[in-house]
N, C-alpha and C positions, 0 to 999 in steps of 0.2 A: 596499519590505520586506513580508516576508512572515512571520507567526509560526503555527507547525503544532505542532497538540497530540493526540495519540492515543489511542486508549481503545479498550474491547472484549476486550484479552487475555486468558488467564487458562490454565486446564489443561482438556484434553478429552482423550475415548479414541478412540483411533484409529477412524476412520469418520464421527465426528462433524464438529460444523460448528462453526464463529464468524464474526462479523461484527466487524469492526475499522471505525472510524470514525477521521477527523483533521478536527478543525475547525481552520479557518483563520482567520488575521484578516489584515487591515490593506486595502490599496486593490484593488480591482479582481481579485479573486478568479477569477474567471469570464474571463480572458483567460489564465490561467496555465495549461501542461499539467503534470497532478497524477500522482504515481505512487507505488509503493510498492515497496519492497526490504528484503531481509531478511539478517540474519546471524546463521549458526549458530555456537558453541563450537568455537572451531580456525581456522573458516575464514572466508573475507573475504567482504567486503558484496554481496550479488546481486541483480541487478533481478527484480522480479516483474511488477507488470503495473504499466500506466500510461494515462492517458484524456487526449486532446490537448483544450486548450481548442477552442470552436465546431465540434467535431465529435461526431458519433456512433463514432467507429472507436476502438476498443480494442487492446491490445499485452500480450500474454502471455510468461514464459517458457517455455517447454516442456515445465517440472517440473509448472508447475500449471494450463496449460491443459485446459480441459472441467471443470475441479474449480473454480476460484477465479472471482471474477467483479466487476470493478471497476468503479464507478460513482458520479457525482459530481449533488449539490443545488445549483446553483451559489444559488438563492435564499437555502439555511441556508449557504453557504462549505465545507461540507464533501464530503470525497469518502470512497465508503467501500469495502471490500476482503471479499466476500463469500467465506468458505471453507468449501467443502462436503468430504467423502469425504478429510480429514485423516486423514495420515500421521507415524510418529515423526519420518521427517525433513524435515516440517513444521515440526520445535523450531526456533526462532529467536526473535532480536530483529528487530518488524517495525518499520519507519521509511519516515513518510511523508514525501514529498518535493514540490518544485514546482520549476517551471523557464519562463522564457519559450516555448520552444521542446520539443516532442516530443522532439526526438534529445538536449537537453539532459538533461530528466527520466529517461531511459532510461539515460543514461550520467556523466554528472556533472552532477547537480542543483544548482541555488543555494542552495536551502533545504531544510533539514531540521528532522523534528521530533525527539524525543528517544528516543523507540522504546517499543514497549508487546510484554511478554515473552509469547508462545505456546508451551505446551509439551504437545505429543501424546504421550498413553502407549500404550504398546501393550498 
């Protein structure tokens, strides 16, 4: 079992930056692939970024590539999402996710956080 708690959301102007954090508790954090999803009002939840366990590879949705960076600190049981050059269309609730596989964490993760609101004003 993994429990996930996000933080770092807020209100920012277009072009600004935010860093989201996701603190994980439970066993064997370093063996889980971690990811971020988001859900805008009236839209389905969508994949944003992922980082596998035991790898330096990262994966991004096309809409955030070059602007967002996912990273993890296994010593702190934390995964981060650095968001730069934010746009109004990035406004959404952002969810942290975990799964035993990178395929799972990019599609149907086993574990979810409660979400944190990100609002980008124009």
